[in-house]
C-alpha positions in Angstrom: -27.0 -5.3 2.5 -27.7 -2.8 -0.3 -24.7 -1.4 -2.1 -26.3 2.0 -2.7 -27.4 4.1 0.2 -28.0 7.5 -1.4 -26.3 9.1 1.7 -23.4 10.3 -0.4 -25.5 12.0 -3.1 -24.7 15.4 -1.5 -20.9 14.9 -1.9 -20.2 13.6 1.6 -19.3 10.2 3.0 -19.2 8.5 6.4 -16.1 7.7 8.3 -15.6 4.8 10.6 -17.5 5.9 13.7 -20.2 7.7 11.8 -19.0 11.3 11.2 -19.3 12.7 7.7 -16.8 14.6 5.6 -16.6 15.8 2.0 -15.6 13.1 -0.5 -12.5 15.2 -1.4 -11.3 15.2 2.2 -7.6 14.2 2.7 -8.8 11.3 4.8 -10.9 10.0 1.9 -8.1 10.5 -0.6 -5.8 8.6 1.7 -7.8 5.5 2.2 -9.2 5.7 -1.3 -5.7 5.4 -2.6 -5.0 2.5 -0.3 -8.1 0.8 -1.9 -6.7 1.6 -5.4 -3.3 0.0 -4.4 -5.1 -3.0 -3.0 -6.8 -3.5 -6.4 -3.5 -3.3 -8.2 -2.1 -5.9 -5.9 -5.0 -8.1 -6.8 -4.1 -7.7 -10.4 -0.5 -8.8 -9.6 -1.8 -11.8 -7.7 -3.9 -12.8 -10.7 -0.8 -13.2 -12.8 1.1 -16.4 -13.4 3.6 -15.9 -10.5 5.1 -18.1 -7.7 2.5 -19.3 -5.2 4.6 -18.0 -2.3 4.4 -14.4 -3.8 0.6 -14.8 -4.1 0.3 -15.8 -0.4 2.4 -12.8 0.7 0.3 -10.5 -1.5 -2.9 -11.8 0.2 -1.3 -11.0 3.6 -0.4 -7.5 2.3 -3.9 -7.0 1.0 -5.3 -7.8 4.4 -2.9 -5.4 6.0 -4.0 -2.7 3.5 -7.6 -3.2 4.6 -6.4 -2.6 8.2 -4.6 0.6 7.1 -7.7 1.7 5.3 -9.7 1.3 8.5 -7.0 3.2 10.5 -7.2 6.0 7.9 -11.0 6.0 7.8 -11.2 6.6 11.6 -11.0 10.1 12.9 -8.8 10.3 16.1 -11.7 11.3 18.3 -13.5 8.1 17.4 -10.4 5.9 17.8 -9.7 6.7 21.4 -11.6 7.8 24.5 -10.4 10.7 26.6 -8.6 8.4 28.9 -6.6 7.0 26.0 -8.3 3.6 25.8 -9.5 2.3 22.4 -13.0 3.2 21.6 -13.5 1.3 18.3 -12.0 -2.1 17.7 -9.5 -1.4 15.0 -6.7 -3.7 14.2 -3.1 -2.5 14.2 -0.2 -2.9 11.9 2.5 -4.8 13.9 6.2 -4.7 13.9 6.0 -8.3 12.6 3.9 -7.1 9.6 6.8 -4.7 8.7 9.4 -7.4 9.4 7.7 -9.8 7.0 8.2 -7.3 4.2 11.8 -6.9 5.1 12.4 -10.6 5.3 10.8 -11.2 1.9 12.9 -8.4 0.4 16.1 -9.9 1.8 15.2 -13.4 0.5 14.4 -12.1 -3.0 17.6 -10.0 -3.1 19.7 -13.1 -2.4 19.0 -14.4 -5.9 19.2 -11.0 -7.7 22.2 -9.4 -9.3 23.4 -6.2 -7.5 21.7 -3.0 -8.6 24.1 -0.6 -10.2 21.7 1.8 -11.9 18.1 2.9 -11.6 15.7 0.6 -13.5 13.2 1.7 -16.1 9.8 0.2 -15.4 8.7 -2.4 -17.9 10.1 -5.5 -19.6 7.1 -7.7 -18.9 3.4 -7.0 -18.2 3.5 -8.5 -14.7 6.6 -6.5 -13.9 4.9 -3.3 -15.1 1.9 -4.1 -12.8 4.4 -4.2 -9.9 5.8 -0.8 -10.8 2.4 0.7 -11.1 1.5 -0.6 -7.7 4.8 0.8 -6.3 3.9 4.2 -7.7 0.4 4.1 -6.2 1.9 3.0 -2.9 4.1 6.0 -2.9 1.1 8.2 -3.6 -0.8 6.6 -0.8 2.2 7.2 1.5 2.4 10.9 0.5 -1.4 11.3 1.2 -1.1 9.4 4.5 1.8 11.5 5.7 -0.2 14.7 4.8 -3.2 13.3 6.9 -0.8 12.3 9.7 0.5 15.9 9.8 -3.1 17.1 10.4 -4.4 14.2 12.5 -1.8 11.7 13.7 -2.5 8.0 13.6 -0.7 4.8 14.2 3.0 5.2 13.2 3.4 1.6 12.0 0.8 2.3 9.2 3.2 4.8 7.7 6.2 2.6 8.2 4.3 -0.3 6.5 3.5 1.9 3.4 7.1 3.0 3.2 8.4 -0.6 3.3 5.7 -1.8 1.0 6.8 0.4 -1.9 10.3 -1.0 -1.4 8.9 -4.5 -1.4 7.0 -3.9 -4.6 10.2 -2.6 -6.3 12.2 -5.7 -5.2 9.3 -7.9 -6.3 9.4 -6.3 -9.7 13.1 -7.0 -10.0 12.6 -10.6 -8.8 9.8 -11.2 -11.3 11.9 -9.7 -14.0 14.6 -12.2 -13.1 12.2 -15.2 -12.8 10.4 -14.3 -16.0 13.7 -13.8 -17.8 12.6 -10.4 -18.9 15.0 -7.6 -19.8 15.8 -5.2 -16.9 16.6 -1.9 -18.6 19.0 0.3 -16.7 18.5 4.0 -16.7 21.8 5.6 -17.8 21.8 9.4 -17.8 23.0 11.1 -20.9 26.5 12.6 -20.7 26.8 16.2 -22.0 
């Protein structure tokens, strides 16, 4: 398989199912940001962190590929007129979302209660989590904009929303595990 096809030289790209759109289309921005997020998660996974977190991150990365496929598929290609699936696209399940919630609950058990907002930083690995969290929020904003135009599977949006929360809790947990300093944001009083 050749990496370069030259079909995008005119500023368009193919969606799942074959139709072409401009490379700046909201659909491309959406799944491109999912791809960016996935790369950041790979960077976190490459850090010296608990093997359990690495295993969860691999599951998340696989789910992000599924979300990317969902976002890369125009609605008319995803279903036939009778509502049956046309292309074989995986779904994000309620169990996928529940795993993120279960992981957050488990991490939170060992963390001190949060009393303030937290400034990103304190350790390079923690900073990678915060960057991924911000990219996840951007992916969610773009995906919701796409969903307003062309609705897609609701669990994909729920997953992105929960994932940004997971990444925040993971940042806090890694701060704790790495014995890094968690800097609270305390607003100035005037």
